[in-house]
PDB file of N, H, CA, C and O in Angstrom:
ATOM      1  N   MET A   1      -1.384   0.765 -11.003  1.00  0.00           N
ATOM      2  CA  MET A   1      -1.644  -0.176  -9.916  1.00  0.00           C
ATOM      3  C   MET A   1      -3.123  -0.555  -9.880  1.00  0.00           C
ATOM      4  O   MET A   1      -4.003   0.248 -10.186  1.00  0.00           O
ATOM      5  N   ILE A   2      -3.357  -1.786  -9.502  1.00  0.00           N
ATOM      6  H   ILE A   2      -2.641  -2.439  -9.254  1.00  0.00           H
ATOM      7  CA  ILE A   2      -4.716  -2.316  -9.396  1.00  0.00           C
ATOM      8  C   ILE A   2      -5.102  -2.367  -7.921  1.00  0.00           C
ATOM      9  O   ILE A   2      -4.279  -2.688  -7.064  1.00  0.00           O
ATOM     10  N   ASN A   3      -6.349  -2.051  -7.641  1.00  0.00           N
ATOM     11  H   ASN A   3      -7.017  -1.790  -8.337  1.00  0.00           H
ATOM     12  CA  ASN A   3      -6.866  -2.191  -6.282  1.00  0.00           C
ATOM     13  C   ASN A   3      -7.213  -3.654  -6.071  1.00  0.00           C
ATOM     14  O   ASN A   3      -7.796  -4.281  -6.956  1.00  0.00           O
ATOM     15  N   ILE A   4      -6.871  -4.205  -4.927  1.00  0.00           N
ATOM     16  H   ILE A   4      -6.398  -3.695  -4.208  1.00  0.00           H
ATOM     17  CA  ILE A   4      -7.150  -5.617  -4.626  1.00  0.00           C
ATOM     18  C   ILE A   4      -8.635  -5.941  -4.803  1.00  0.00           C
ATOM     19  O   ILE A   4      -8.986  -7.046  -5.215  1.00  0.00           O
ATOM     20  N   GLN A   5      -9.493  -4.991  -4.496  1.00  0.00           N
ATOM     21  H   GLN A   5      -9.208  -4.093  -4.161  1.00  0.00           H
ATOM     22  CA  GLN A   5     -10.940  -5.219  -4.618  1.00  0.00           C
ATOM     23  C   GLN A   5     -11.360  -5.432  -6.076  1.00  0.00           C
ATOM     24  O   GLN A   5     -12.391  -6.053  -6.336  1.00  0.00           O
ATOM     25  N   ASP A   6     -10.577  -4.926  -7.020  1.00  0.00           N
ATOM     26  H   ASP A   6      -9.739  -4.422  -6.809  1.00  0.00           H
ATOM     27  CA  ASP A   6     -10.909  -5.077  -8.440  1.00  0.00           C
ATOM     28  C   ASP A   6     -10.651  -6.490  -8.957  1.00  0.00           C
ATOM     29  O   ASP A   6     -11.282  -6.915  -9.925  1.00  0.00           O
ATOM     30  N   ILE A   7      -9.733  -7.224  -8.326  1.00  0.00           N
ATOM     31  H   ILE A   7      -9.221  -6.879  -7.540  1.00  0.00           H
ATOM     32  CA  ILE A   7      -9.437  -8.575  -8.821  1.00  0.00           C
ATOM     33  C   ILE A   7     -10.031  -9.686  -7.957  1.00  0.00           C
ATOM     34  O   ILE A   7     -10.053 -10.843  -8.377  1.00  0.00           O
ATOM     35  N   ILE A   8     -10.507  -9.359  -6.771  1.00  0.00           N
ATOM     36  H   ILE A   8     -10.489  -8.420  -6.430  1.00  0.00           H
ATOM     37  CA  ILE A   8     -11.106 -10.370  -5.892  1.00  0.00           C
ATOM     38  C   ILE A   8     -12.258 -11.135  -6.559  1.00  0.00           C
ATOM     39  O   ILE A   8     -12.347 -12.349  -6.377  1.00  0.00           O
ATOM     40  N   PRO A   9     -13.140 -10.480  -7.323  1.00  0.00           N
ATOM     41  CA  PRO A   9     -14.242 -11.242  -7.944  1.00  0.00           C
ATOM     42  C   PRO A   9     -13.785 -12.345  -8.895  1.00  0.00           C
ATOM     43  O   PRO A   9     -14.570 -13.238  -9.212  1.00  0.00           O
ATOM     44  N   PHE A  10     -12.550 -12.306  -9.353  1.00  0.00           N
ATOM     45  H   PHE A  10     -11.912 -11.580  -9.095  1.00  0.00           H
ATOM     46  CA  PHE A  10     -12.033 -13.289 -10.295  1.00  0.00           C
ATOM     47  C   PHE A  10     -11.197 -14.380  -9.621  1.00  0.00           C
ATOM     48  O   PHE A  10     -10.669 -15.265 -10.295  1.00  0.00           O
ATOM     49  N   MET A  11     -11.081 -14.317  -8.306  1.00  0.00           N
ATOM     50  H   MET A  11     -11.511 -13.598  -7.759  1.00  0.00           H
ATOM     51  CA  MET A  11     -10.256 -15.273  -7.565  1.00  0.00           C
ATOM     52  C   MET A  11     -11.068 -16.460  -7.057  1.00  0.00           C
ATOM     53  O   MET A  11     -12.279 -16.379  -6.851  1.00  0.00           O
ATOM     54  N   LYS A  12     -10.354 -17.558  -6.866  1.00  0.00           N
ATOM     55  H   LYS A  12      -9.370 -17.623  -7.033  1.00  0.00           H
ATOM     56  CA  LYS A  12     -10.905 -18.752  -6.237  1.00  0.00           C
ATOM     57  C   LYS A  12     -11.196 -18.439  -4.767  1.00  0.00           C
ATOM     58  O   LYS A  12     -10.512 -17.612  -4.164  1.00  0.00           O
ATOM     59  N   ASP A  13     -12.204 -19.094  -4.189  1.00  0.00           N
ATOM     60  H   ASP A  13     -12.760 -19.766  -4.679  1.00  0.00           H
ATOM     61  CA  ASP A  13     -12.535 -18.888  -2.773  1.00  0.00           C
ATOM     62  C   ASP A  13     -11.303 -19.105  -1.899  1.00  0.00           C
ATOM     63  O   ASP A  13     -10.494 -19.995  -2.161  1.00  0.00           O
ATOM     64  N   GLY A  14     -11.173 -18.301  -0.885  1.00  0.00           N
ATOM     65  H   GLY A  14     -11.831 -17.578  -0.672  1.00  0.00           H
ATOM     66  CA  GLY A  14     -10.038 -18.380   0.041  1.00  0.00           C
ATOM     67  C   GLY A  14      -9.902 -17.066   0.784  1.00  0.00           C
ATOM     68  O   GLY A  14     -10.900 -16.473   1.194  1.00  0.00           O
ATOM     69  N   TRP A  15      -8.690 -16.616   0.957  1.00  0.00           N
ATOM     70  H   TRP A  15      -7.880 -17.098   0.625  1.00  0.00           H
ATOM     71  CA  TRP A  15      -8.388 -15.375   1.683  1.00  0.00           C
ATOM     72  C   TRP A  15      -7.237 -14.667   1.000  1.00  0.00           C
ATOM     73  O   TRP A  15      -6.349 -15.314   0.444  1.00  0.00           O
ATOM     74  N   VAL A  16      -7.242 -13.342   1.036  1.00  0.00           N
ATOM     75  H   VAL A  16      -7.963 -12.816   1.487  1.00  0.00           H
ATOM     76  CA  VAL A  16      -6.098 -12.566   0.565  1.00  0.00           C
ATOM     77  C   VAL A  16      -5.650 -11.645   1.690  1.00  0.00           C
ATOM     78  O   VAL A  16      -6.452 -11.194   2.507  1.00  0.00           O
ATOM     79  N   ALA A  17      -4.355 -11.380   1.710  1.00  0.00           N
ATOM     80  H   ALA A  17      -3.704 -11.747   1.045  1.00  0.00           H
ATOM     81  CA  ALA A  17      -3.799 -10.471   2.709  1.00  0.00           C
ATOM     82  C   ALA A  17      -2.453  -9.955   2.212  1.00  0.00           C
ATOM     83  O   ALA A  17      -1.766 -10.611   1.429  1.00  0.00           O
ATOM     84  N   MET A  18      -2.095  -8.768   2.685  1.00  0.00           N
ATOM     85  H   MET A  18      -2.653  -8.235   3.321  1.00  0.00           H
ATOM     86  CA  MET A  18      -0.806  -8.187   2.366  1.00  0.00           C
ATOM     87  C   MET A  18       0.125  -8.368   3.559  1.00  0.00           C
ATOM     88  O   MET A  18      -0.293  -8.201   4.705  1.00  0.00           O
ATOM     89  N   ASP A  19       1.387  -8.709   3.296  1.00  0.00           N
ATOM     90  H   ASP A  19       1.727  -8.845   2.365  1.00  0.00           H
ATOM     91  CA  ASP A  19       2.343  -8.829   4.395  1.00  0.00           C
ATOM     92  C   ASP A  19       3.013  -7.482   4.673  1.00  0.00           C
ATOM     93  O   ASP A  19       2.759  -6.498   3.979  1.00  0.00           O
ATOM     94  N   LYS A  20       3.855  -7.451   5.677  1.00  0.00           N
ATOM     95  H   LYS A  20       4.061  -8.251   6.241  1.00  0.00           H
ATOM     96  CA  LYS A  20       4.511  -6.206   6.103  1.00  0.00           C
ATOM     97  C   LYS A  20       5.365  -5.597   4.994  1.00  0.00           C
ATOM     98  O   LYS A  20       5.608  -4.390   4.987  1.00  0.00           O
ATOM     99  N   ASN A  21       5.819  -6.427   4.059  1.00  0.00           N
ATOM    100  H   ASN A  21       5.622  -7.407   4.065  1.00  0.00           H
ATOM    101  CA  ASN A  21       6.665  -5.950   2.958  1.00  0.00           C
ATOM    102  C   ASN A  21       5.858  -5.422   1.771  1.00  0.00           C
ATOM    103  O   ASN A  21       6.432  -5.015   0.761  1.00  0.00           O
ATOM    104  N   GLY A  22       4.530  -5.429   1.893  1.00  0.00           N
ATOM    105  H   GLY A  22       4.064  -5.759   2.714  1.00  0.00           H
ATOM    106  CA  GLY A  22       3.683  -4.912   0.824  1.00  0.00           C
ATOM    107  C   GLY A  22       3.330  -5.923  -0.251  1.00  0.00           C
ATOM    108  O   GLY A  22       2.778  -5.558  -1.289  1.00  0.00           O
ATOM    109  N   GLU A  23       3.640  -7.191  -0.014  1.00  0.00           N
ATOM    110  H   GLU A  23       4.088  -7.488   0.829  1.00  0.00           H
ATOM    111  CA  GLU A  23       3.316  -8.257  -0.969  1.00  0.00           C
ATOM    112  C   GLU A  23       1.948  -8.851  -0.649  1.00  0.00           C
ATOM    113  O   GLU A  23       1.659  -9.165   0.506  1.00  0.00           O
ATOM    114  N   TRP A  24       1.114  -9.003  -1.662  1.00  0.00           N
ATOM    115  H   TRP A  24       1.349  -8.748  -2.600  1.00  0.00           H
ATOM    116  CA  TRP A  24      -0.206  -9.607  -1.498  1.00  0.00           C
ATOM    117  C   TRP A  24      -0.122 -11.099  -1.746  1.00  0.00           C
ATOM    118  O   TRP A  24       0.588 -11.549  -2.645  1.00  0.00           O
ATOM    119  N   TRP A  25      -0.862 -11.876  -0.933  1.00  0.00           N
ATOM    120  H   TRP A  25      -1.439 -11.510  -0.203  1.00  0.00           H
ATOM    121  CA  TRP A  25      -0.888 -13.340  -1.003  1.00  0.00           C
ATOM    122  C   TRP A  25      -2.322 -13.838  -0.997  1.00  0.00           C
ATOM    123  O   TRP A  25      -3.193 -13.237  -0.369  1.00  0.00           O
ATOM    124  N   TRP A  26      -2.565 -14.941  -1.699  1.00  0.00           N
ATOM    125  H   TRP A  26      -1.857 -15.430  -2.209  1.00  0.00           H
ATOM    126  CA  TRP A  26      -3.839 -15.660  -1.626  1.00  0.00           C
ATOM    127  C   TRP A  26      -3.594 -16.920  -0.810  1.00  0.00           C
ATOM    128  O   TRP A  26      -2.591 -17.607  -1.000  1.00  0.00           O
ATOM    129  N   PHE A  27      -4.525 -17.221   0.110  1.00  0.00           N
ATOM    130  H   PHE A  27      -5.340 -16.663   0.264  1.00  0.00           H
ATOM    131  CA  PHE A  27      -4.442 -18.403   0.971  1.00  0.00           C
ATOM    132  C   PHE A  27      -5.703 -19.250   0.800  1.00  0.00           C
ATOM    133  O   PHE A  27      -6.795 -18.697   0.661  1.00  0.00           O
ATOM    134  N   PRO A  28      -5.576 -20.576   0.807  1.00  0.00           N
ATOM    135  CA  PRO A  28      -6.755 -21.427   0.682  1.00  0.00           C
ATOM    136  C   PRO A  28      -7.587 -21.478   1.967  1.00  0.00           C
ATOM    137  O   PRO A  28      -8.776 -21.793   1.919  1.00  0.00           O
ATOM    138  N   PHE A  29      -6.976 -21.171   3.108  1.00  0.00           N
ATOM    139  H   PHE A  29      -6.011 -20.914   3.147  1.00  0.00           H
ATOM    140  CA  PHE A  29      -7.654 -21.167   4.408  1.00  0.00           C
ATOM    141  C   PHE A  29      -7.318 -19.873   5.139  1.00  0.00           C
ATOM    142  O   PHE A  29      -6.349 -19.195   4.798  1.00  0.00           O
ATOM    143  N   GLU A  30      -8.114 -19.537   6.136  1.00  0.00           N
ATOM    144  H   GLU A  30      -8.901 -20.088   6.413  1.00  0.00           H
ATOM    145  CA  GLU A  30      -7.873 -18.290   6.866  1.00  0.00           C
ATOM    146  C   GLU A  30      -6.521 -18.344   7.594  1.00  0.00           C
ATOM    147  O   GLU A  30      -6.291 -19.226   8.421  1.00  0.00           O
ATOM    148  N   PRO A  31      -5.641 -17.404   7.282  1.00  0.00           N
ATOM    149  CA  PRO A  31      -4.327 -17.374   7.941  1.00  0.00           C
ATOM    150  C   PRO A  31      -4.392 -16.603   9.254  1.00  0.00           C
ATOM    151  O   PRO A  31      -5.384 -15.935   9.545  1.00  0.00           O
ATOM    152  N   TYR A  32      -3.325 -16.702  10.042  1.00  0.00           N
ATOM    153  H   TYR A  32      -2.519 -17.245   9.805  1.00  0.00           H
ATOM    154  CA  TYR A  32      -3.198 -15.878  11.247  1.00  0.00           C
ATOM    155  C   TYR A  32      -1.972 -14.985  11.077  1.00  0.00           C
ATOM    156  O   TYR A  32      -1.075 -15.294  10.293  1.00  0.00           O
ATOM    157  N   MET A  33      -1.940 -13.889  11.808  1.00  0.00           N
ATOM    158  H   MET A  33      -2.668 -13.639  12.446  1.00  0.00           H
ATOM    159  CA  MET A  33      -0.899 -12.894  11.670  1.00  0.00           C
ATOM    160  C   MET A  33       0.231 -13.107  12.670  1.00  0.00           C
ATOM    161  O   MET A  33      -0.005 -13.398  13.842  1.00  0.00           O
ATOM    162  N   THR A  34       1.473 -12.957  12.184  1.00  0.00           N
ATOM    163  H   THR A  34       1.665 -12.721  11.231  1.00  0.00           H
ATOM    164  CA  THR A  34       2.642 -12.908  13.061  1.00  0.00           C
ATOM    165  C   THR A  34       3.106 -11.447  13.054  1.00  0.00           C
ATOM    166  O   THR A  34       2.357 -10.570  12.624  1.00  0.00           O
ATOM    167  N   SER A  35       4.295 -11.182  13.511  1.00  0.00           N
ATOM    168  H   SER A  35       4.903 -11.895  13.860  1.00  0.00           H
ATOM    169  CA  SER A  35       4.773  -9.797  13.551  1.00  0.00           C
ATOM    170  C   SER A  35       5.067  -9.202  12.176  1.00  0.00           C
ATOM    171  O   SER A  35       5.203  -7.985  12.051  1.00  0.00           O
ATOM    172  N   TYR A  36       5.167 -10.035  11.150  1.00  0.00           N
ATOM    173  H   TYR A  36       5.057 -11.023  11.252  1.00  0.00           H
ATOM    174  CA  TYR A  36       5.466  -9.474   9.831  1.00  0.00           C
ATOM    175  C   TYR A  36       4.819 -10.196   8.646  1.00  0.00           C
ATOM    176  O   TYR A  36       5.005  -9.790   7.499  1.00  0.00           O
ATOM    177  N   GLU A  37       4.059 -11.265   8.917  1.00  0.00           N
ATOM    178  H   GLU A  37       3.908 -11.595   9.848  1.00  0.00           H
ATOM    179  CA  GLU A  37       3.445 -11.996   7.814  1.00  0.00           C
ATOM    180  C   GLU A  37       2.209 -12.758   8.271  1.00  0.00           C
ATOM    181  O   GLU A  37       1.884 -12.793   9.457  1.00  0.00           O
ATOM    182  N   TRP A  38       1.531 -13.365   7.310  1.00  0.00           N
ATOM    183  H   TRP A  38       1.795 -13.336   6.346  1.00  0.00           H
ATOM    184  CA  TRP A  38       0.366 -14.200   7.562  1.00  0.00           C
ATOM    185  C   TRP A  38       0.764 -15.649   7.348  1.00  0.00           C
ATOM    186  O   TRP A  38       1.464 -15.965   6.385  1.00  0.00           O
ATOM    187  N   LEU A  39       0.328 -16.530   8.233  1.00  0.00           N
ATOM    188  H   LEU A  39      -0.240 -16.273   9.015  1.00  0.00           H
ATOM    189  CA  LEU A  39       0.661 -17.949   8.138  1.00  0.00           C
ATOM    190  C   LEU A  39      -0.587 -18.812   8.276  1.00  0.00           C
ATOM    191  O   LEU A  39      -1.606 -18.374   8.812  1.00  0.00           O
ATOM    192  N   LEU A  40      -0.491 -20.047   7.783  1.00  0.00           N
ATOM    193  H   LEU A  40       0.336 -20.402   7.348  1.00  0.00           H
ATOM    194  CA  LEU A  40      -1.572 -21.005   7.964  1.00  0.00           C
ATOM    195  C   LEU A  40      -1.236 -21.925   9.119  1.00  0.00           C
ATOM    196  O   LEU A  40      -0.073 -22.278   9.316  1.00  0.00           O
ATOM    197  N   ARG A  41      -2.225 -22.309   9.872  1.00  0.00           N
ATOM    198  H   ARG A  41      -3.170 -22.022   9.712  1.00  0.00           H
ATOM    199  CA  ARG A  41      -2.006 -23.242  10.987  1.00  0.00           C
ATOM    200  C   ARG A  41      -1.524 -24.587  10.447  1.00  0.00           C
ATOM    201  O   ARG A  41      -1.971 -25.040   9.393  1.00  0.00           O
ATOM    202  N   GLY A  42      -0.617 -25.211  11.174  1.00  0.00           N
ATOM    203  H   GLY A  42      -0.254 -24.843  12.030  1.00  0.00           H
ATOM    204  CA  GLY A  42      -0.114 -26.516  10.771  1.00  0.00           C
ATOM    205  C   GLY A  42       0.995 -26.462   9.736  1.00  0.00           C
ATOM    206  O   GLY A  42       1.382 -27.496   9.192  1.00  0.00           O
ATOM    207  N   GLY A  43       1.503 -25.296   9.461  1.00  0.00           N
ATOM    208  H   GLY A  43       1.189 -24.455   9.903  1.00  0.00           H
ATOM    209  CA  GLY A  43       2.590 -25.141   8.484  1.00  0.00           C
ATOM    210  C   GLY A  43       2.926 -23.685   8.331  1.00  0.00           C
ATOM    211  O   GLY A  43       2.342 -22.831   8.998  1.00  0.00           O
ATOM    212  N   ASP A  44       3.852 -23.397   7.468  1.00  0.00           N
ATOM    213  H   ASP A  44       4.326 -24.091   6.926  1.00  0.00           H
ATOM    214  CA  ASP A  44       4.225 -22.000   7.334  1.00  0.00           C
ATOM    215  C   ASP A  44       3.264 -21.220   6.452  1.00  0.00           C
ATOM    216  O   ASP A  44       3.364 -19.995   6.375  1.00  0.00           O
ATOM    217  N   GLY A  45       2.341 -21.893   5.789  1.00  0.00           N
ATOM    218  H   GLY A  45       2.260 -22.888   5.852  1.00  0.00           H
ATOM    219  CA  GLY A  45       1.321 -21.201   5.010  1.00  0.00           C
ATOM    220  C   GLY A  45       1.742 -20.864   3.599  1.00  0.00           C
ATOM    221  O   GLY A  45       0.902 -20.817   2.700  1.00  0.00           O
ATOM    222  N   TYR A  46       3.010 -20.630   3.387  1.00  0.00           N
ATOM    223  H   TYR A  46       3.692 -20.668   4.117  1.00  0.00           H
ATOM    224  CA  TYR A  46       3.438 -20.244   2.057  1.00  0.00           C
ATOM    225  C   TYR A  46       3.618 -21.442   1.137  1.00  0.00           C
ATOM    226  O   TYR A  46       3.844 -21.268  -0.061  1.00  0.00           O
ATOM    227  N   GLU A  47       3.520 -22.668   1.680  1.00  0.00           N
ATOM    228  H   GLU A  47       3.336 -22.809   2.653  1.00  0.00           H
ATOM    229  CA  GLU A  47       3.550 -23.848   0.826  1.00  0.00           C
ATOM    230  C   GLU A  47       2.287 -23.912  -0.035  1.00  0.00           C
ATOM    231  O   GLU A  47       2.322 -24.407  -1.161  1.00  0.00           O
ATOM    232  N   GLU A  48       1.173 -23.411   0.501  1.00  0.00           N
ATOM    233  H   GLU A  48       1.145 -23.009   1.417  1.00  0.00           H
ATOM    234  CA  GLU A  48      -0.094 -23.437  -0.219  1.00  0.00           C
ATOM    235  C   GLU A  48      -0.522 -22.055  -0.682  1.00  0.00           C
ATOM    236  O   GLU A  48      -1.475 -21.936  -1.452  1.00  0.00           O
ATOM    237  N   ALA A  49       0.151 -21.019  -0.237  1.00  0.00           N
ATOM    238  H   ALA A  49       0.925 -21.116   0.388  1.00  0.00           H
ATOM    239  CA  ALA A  49      -0.212 -19.656  -0.600  1.00  0.00           C
ATOM    240  C   ALA A  49       0.322 -19.307  -1.990  1.00  0.00           C
ATOM    241  O   ALA A  49       1.312 -19.874  -2.452  1.00  0.00           O
ATOM    242  N   ILE A  50      -0.348 -18.372  -2.638  1.00  0.00           N
ATOM    243  H   ILE A  50      -1.152 -17.911  -2.263  1.00  0.00           H
ATOM    244  CA  ILE A  50       0.071 -17.923  -3.963  1.00  0.00           C
ATOM    245  C   ILE A  50       0.418 -16.436  -3.870  1.00  0.00           C
ATOM    246  O   ILE A  50      -0.394 -15.639  -3.400  1.00  0.00           O
ATOM    247  N   PRO A  51       1.619 -16.060  -4.314  1.00  0.00           N
ATOM    248  CA  PRO A  51       2.031 -14.659  -4.259  1.00  0.00           C
ATOM    249  C   PRO A  51       1.413 -13.865  -5.411  1.00  0.00           C
ATOM    250  O   PRO A  51       1.997 -13.787  -6.491  1.00  0.00           O
ATOM    251  N   ILE A  52       0.253 -13.286  -5.191  1.00  0.00           N
ATOM    252  H   ILE A  52      -0.222 -13.349  -4.313  1.00  0.00           H
ATOM    253  CA  ILE A  52      -0.445 -12.605  -6.286  1.00  0.00           C
ATOM    254  C   ILE A  52       0.230 -11.294  -6.687  1.00  0.00           C
ATOM    255  O   ILE A  52      -0.018 -10.788  -7.781  1.00  0.00           O
ATOM    256  N   SER A  53       1.074 -10.738  -5.824  1.00  0.00           N
ATOM    257  H   SER A  53       1.275 -11.149  -4.935  1.00  0.00           H
ATOM    258  CA  SER A  53       1.823  -9.534  -6.210  1.00  0.00           C
ATOM    259  C   SER A  53       2.828  -9.838  -7.315  1.00  0.00           C
ATOM    260  O   SER A  53       3.269  -8.924  -8.011  1.00  0.00           O
ATOM    261  N   ASP A  54       3.193 -11.095  -7.488  1.00  0.00           N
ATOM    262  H   ASP A  54       2.834 -11.838  -6.923  1.00  0.00           H
ATOM    263  CA  ASP A  54       4.095 -11.475  -8.583  1.00  0.00           C
ATOM    264  C   ASP A  54       3.377 -11.407  -9.933  1.00  0.00           C
ATOM    265  O   ASP A  54       4.017 -11.299 -10.979  1.00  0.00           O
ATOM    266  N   MET A  55       2.037 -11.473  -9.900  1.00  0.00           N
ATOM    267  H   MET A  55       1.517 -11.562  -9.051  1.00  0.00           H
ATOM    268  CA  MET A  55       1.265 -11.492 -11.140  1.00  0.00           C
ATOM    269  C   MET A  55       0.640 -10.145 -11.477  1.00  0.00           C
ATOM    270  O   MET A  55       0.440  -9.822 -12.648  1.00  0.00           O
ATOM    271  N   PHE A  56       0.331  -9.361 -10.445  1.00  0.00           N
ATOM    272  H   PHE A  56       0.493  -9.624  -9.494  1.00  0.00           H
ATOM    273  CA  PHE A  56      -0.344  -8.079 -10.625  1.00  0.00           C
ATOM    274  C   PHE A  56       0.370  -7.000  -9.823  1.00  0.00           C
ATOM    275  O   PHE A  56       0.957  -7.281  -8.778  1.00  0.00           O
ATOM    276  N   ASP A  57       0.318  -5.775 -10.310  1.00  0.00           N
ATOM    277  H   ASP A  57      -0.159  -5.547 -11.158  1.00  0.00           H
ATOM    278  CA  ASP A  57       0.849  -4.625  -9.585  1.00  0.00           C
ATOM    279  C   ASP A  57      -0.288  -4.096  -8.708  1.00  0.00           C
ATOM    280  O   ASP A  57      -1.074  -3.250  -9.136  1.00  0.00           O
ATOM    281  N   ILE A  58      -0.363  -4.604  -7.483  1.00  0.00           N
ATOM    282  H   ILE A  58       0.276  -5.291  -7.136  1.00  0.00           H
ATOM    283  CA  ILE A  58      -1.484  -4.306  -6.592  1.00  0.00           C
ATOM    284  C   ILE A  58      -1.115  -3.185  -5.626  1.00  0.00           C
ATOM    285  O   ILE A  58      -0.043  -3.194  -5.022  1.00  0.00           O
ATOM    286  N   ALA A  59      -2.015  -2.230  -5.493  1.00  0.00           N
ATOM    287  H   ALA A  59      -2.886  -2.223  -5.984  1.00  0.00           H
ATOM    288  CA  ALA A  59      -1.796  -1.109  -4.573  1.00  0.00           C
ATOM    289  C   ALA A  59      -1.707  -1.636  -3.144  1.00  0.00           C
ATOM    290  O   ALA A  59      -2.429  -2.561  -2.774  1.00  0.00           O
ATOM    291  N   PRO A  60      -0.827  -1.048  -2.348  1.00  0.00           N
ATOM    292  CA  PRO A  60      -0.705  -1.503  -0.957  1.00  0.00           C
ATOM    293  C   PRO A  60      -1.906  -1.087  -0.116  1.00  0.00           C
ATOM    294  O   PRO A  60      -2.577  -0.097  -0.409  1.00  0.00           O
ATOM    295  N   ALA A  61      -2.161  -1.857   0.927  1.00  0.00           N
ATOM    296  H   ALA A  61      -1.616  -2.661   1.166  1.00  0.00           H
ATOM    297  CA  ALA A  61      -3.196  -1.508   1.902  1.00  0.00           C
ATOM    298  C   ALA A  61      -2.652  -0.400   2.800  1.00  0.00           C
ATOM    299  O   ALA A  61      -1.438  -0.267   2.956  1.00  0.00           O
ATOM    300  N   ASP A  62      -3.531   0.383   3.380  1.00  0.00           N
ATOM    301  H   ASP A  62      -4.517   0.276   3.253  1.00  0.00           H
ATOM    302  CA  ASP A  62      -3.098   1.424   4.311  1.00  0.00           C
ATOM    303  C   ASP A  62      -2.412   0.820   5.531  1.00  0.00           C
ATOM    304  O   ASP A  62      -1.438   1.373   6.041  1.00  0.00           O
ATOM    305  N   ASP A  63      -2.924  -0.312   5.994  1.00  0.00           N
ATOM    306  H   ASP A  63      -3.716  -0.761   5.580  1.00  0.00           H
ATOM    307  CA  ASP A  63      -2.392  -0.979   7.186  1.00  0.00           C
ATOM    308  C   ASP A  63      -2.386  -2.487   6.910  1.00  0.00           C
ATOM    309  O   ASP A  63      -3.447  -3.107   6.842  1.00  0.00           O
ATOM    310  N   TRP A  64      -1.213  -3.069   6.752  1.00  0.00           N
ATOM    311  H   TRP A  64      -0.351  -2.565   6.807  1.00  0.00           H
ATOM    312  CA  TRP A  64      -1.130  -4.489   6.388  1.00  0.00           C
ATOM    313  C   TRP A  64      -1.796  -5.379   7.416  1.00  0.00           C
ATOM    314  O   TRP A  64      -2.282  -6.455   7.067  1.00  0.00           O
ATOM    315  N   THR A  65      -1.835  -4.960   8.688  1.00  0.00           N
ATOM    316  H   THR A  65      -1.440  -4.086   8.972  1.00  0.00           H
ATOM    317  CA  THR A  65      -2.429  -5.783   9.744  1.00  0.00           C
ATOM    318  C   THR A  65      -3.946  -5.858   9.628  1.00  0.00           C
ATOM    319  O   THR A  65      -4.582  -6.689  10.277  1.00  0.00           O
ATOM    320  N   LYS A  66      -4.526  -4.989   8.800  1.00  0.00           N
ATOM    321  H   LYS A  66      -4.010  -4.314   8.273  1.00  0.00           H
ATOM    322  CA  LYS A  66      -5.976  -4.984   8.603  1.00  0.00           C
ATOM    323  C   LYS A  66      -6.343  -5.344   7.165  1.00  0.00           C
ATOM    324  O   LYS A  66      -7.439  -5.034   6.699  1.00  0.00           O
ATOM    325  N   SER A  67      -5.414  -6.002   6.468  1.00  0.00           N
ATOM    326  H   SER A  67      -4.523  -6.253   6.847  1.00  0.00           H
ATOM    327  CA  SER A  67      -5.617  -6.274   5.041  1.00  0.00           C
ATOM    328  C   SER A  67      -6.308  -7.592   4.735  1.00  0.00           C
ATOM    329  O   SER A  67      -6.640  -7.845   3.577  1.00  0.00           O
ATOM    330  N   LEU A  68      -6.533  -8.431   5.718  1.00  0.00           N
ATOM    331  H   LEU A  68      -6.263  -8.225   6.658  1.00  0.00           H
ATOM    332  CA  LEU A  68      -7.125  -9.751   5.484  1.00  0.00           C
ATOM    333  C   LEU A  68      -8.553  -9.624   4.956  1.00  0.00           C
ATOM    334  O   LEU A  68      -9.399  -8.957   5.552  1.00  0.00           O
ATOM    335  N   ILE A  69      -8.797 -10.282   3.819  1.00  0.00           N
ATOM    336  H   ILE A  69      -8.110 -10.824   3.335  1.00  0.00           H
ATOM    337  CA  ILE A  69     -10.101 -10.230   3.164  1.00  0.00           C
ATOM    338  C   ILE A  69     -10.515 -11.647   2.767  1.00  0.00           C
ATOM    339  O   ILE A  69      -9.722 -12.393   2.191  1.00  0.00           O
ATOM    340  N   LYS A  70     -11.751 -12.012   3.076  1.00  0.00           N
ATOM    341  H   LYS A  70     -12.395 -11.407   3.544  1.00  0.00           H
ATOM    342  CA  LYS A  70     -12.290 -13.308   2.648  1.00  0.00           C
ATOM    343  C   LYS A  70     -12.707 -13.192   1.187  1.00  0.00           C
ATOM    344  O   LYS A  70     -13.320 -12.202   0.788  1.00  0.00           O
ATOM    345  N   VAL A  71     -12.374 -14.200   0.396  1.00  0.00           N
ATOM    346  H   VAL A  71     -11.876 -15.004   0.720  1.00  0.00           H
ATOM    347  CA  VAL A  71     -12.716 -14.221  -1.026  1.00  0.00           C
ATOM    348  C   VAL A  71     -13.766 -15.291  -1.257  1.00  0.00           C
ATOM    349  O   VAL A  71     -13.550 -16.460  -0.938  1.00  0.00           O
ATOM    350  N   GLY A  72     -14.905 -14.892  -1.815  1.00  0.00           N
ATOM    351  H   GLY A  72     -15.080 -13.943  -2.075  1.00  0.00           H
ATOM    352  CA  GLY A  72     -15.969 -15.839  -2.143  1.00  0.00           C
ATOM    353  C   GLY A  72     -16.660 -16.384  -0.915  1.00  0.00           C
ATOM    354  O   GLY A  72     -16.546 -15.834   0.180  1.00  0.00           O
ATOM    355  N   GLY A  73     -17.382 -17.481  -1.115  1.00  0.00           N
ATOM    356  H   GLY A  73     -17.474 -17.929  -2.004  1.00  0.00           H
ATOM    357  CA  GLY A  73     -18.102 -18.101  -0.009  1.00  0.00           C
ATOM    358  C   GLY A  73     -19.199 -17.216   0.529  1.00  0.00           C
ATOM    359  O   GLY A  73     -19.629 -16.262  -0.119  1.00  0.00           O
ATOM    360  N   LYS A  74     -19.646 -17.547   1.725  1.00  0.00           N
ATOM    361  H   LYS A  74     -19.297 -18.322   2.251  1.00  0.00           H
ATOM    362  CA  LYS A  74     -20.728 -16.762   2.346  1.00  0.00           C
ATOM    363  C   LYS A  74     -20.281 -16.142   3.622  1.00  0.00           C
ATOM    364  O   LYS A  74     -21.059 -15.449   4.278  1.00  0.00           O
TER     365      LYS A  74
END
């Protein structure tokens, strides 16, 4: 398994977060949390999100509700 922090330096600017099911996602904009997933305002968020767990075997976060990480930028 790969730690999410190990692949973040290679990602496009945006946000990453793990959902309640242990799947990691990349979002182009900061998502908000529902009871079981992260969504983007103005849509369901998964239209623009990329399921990075489909590409990498990423270790789960200890607490999915605290998994949101900003990628790149300042």
